[in-house]
N, C-alpha and C positions, 0 to 999 in steps of 0.2 A: 481392285479388289472387291470381290463378290461377299455380300453380306447376307447371312441368314438367320432366321430368328425362328426358333421354335415354339411351339405352344401344346396345350392339351394334357401336359402330364398332369399327375394327380395321384391320389390315394384310392385304391380301388379294392372290393376282395376277391379273392379267387375264383374264378369263373365269370369274372365281368369283363367288360370292355372299356376300352377308351380309343379316343381318335387323336394323334399327333398329327401336328401341322407344321410345315415348314414353308415360310415366305421370303421372298426376296424382292427388290428393286429391281435387280439385274436385268437390262432390256433385252439381253440375249441368252436368258434362262431356257430357253427352248432347244439350244444348243449343247447343254451340259446333261451329261447322265447324273443321276442323283443316287446318294446311299444314306442309308440307316444303320447307324452303329449303337450299340451299347455298351458301357461299363459298370460293373458293379465294386464296390468297395473293395481293394486287395486284388481284383482282376484285370486283366489287359483288355483293352479297348476290342470288342470283337463285331463281327459282320451280322447284321438283322436281315437285311434287304437292299435291294437295288433296282433300279429302272433306268432302262437306256432314255437317250434324249428324245427318241420319236415314242416312248410309250410302248414302244411294240415287243421289248423284252423285258422280262421281270426276272429276278433271283432271289433265292429266298435261303437262310440257315435252315437247316434240317430241324433244327430246335423249334421253328416257328411256322414252319410250313404247313399249311391248312388252316392255321389259327391267324395268322397276320395276312393283310393285304397290301401292298404299297401302290399307290395311284399318284398321278400329276395332272395339272390343268395347266396347259403352257399359256393358257390367254389369261390366267389369273396369278401365273408365275408361282403357284404351289404345288408341293409334293406333301401328300398324305400318306399315314401308316395308320390302317385300321386292325386295331389289336382285340381278338376275342379269345374268349377261353382264357383269360389270364391266368397264369400260375405264379406262385410266390418267386420262382426262380427268374421269372421275368424282370423282377426288379433290380433297377439300374438308372445310370442316366443315358438318357437318348439322346442322341446327336443325329444332324440331319447333315450332309456332305455333299459338294459339288466337284465334277470333274468333267473338263471339255474334252479330253482326246480318249480316255480309257474305254474299252469295251469289253465285253465277253467275261471271262474268269477274272480280268484285272479290277471288276469293279466289286470283287468280293475282298480287297485287300486296302486298309485304311491310308497305308503308304501311298496310295495310288490318288488320292483324292487332294485336291489343292485348297479349298475352302471350308471352313468349318463354322456351326453355329455353336452358342454357347452352352447348348443341351438342355433339356427339361427332364425332371425327376419323375420317375415312374415307381409309384411303391405298390406291392401285391399283397395284401395280408391274408393269412390262410385262417 
């Protein structure tokens, strides 16, 4: 069982920045592709960004492209999401997730992830 713990959420004004981090003690972390998803009240969980196990490929939702950056540090067992130029519509609970086998466009679908964190709240005020 891979345990994931998110941190870094909070309240920020529109146009501001936050950096989310997801940490795990999983020894084989470097073998997992990682994703960030978010869920706003009354809405389905949606894809935000993903990064392949090697860090060589990254994927972004159109709504965050150019504003958010996903990165990973396999030595520290962490994956981060740098969020810039935040908008009120970015308000949601953000989850990180891990997948040991999916690749490419499969990383965009939450159903393909095996392990999830508990989520961290991001609130962007207008």
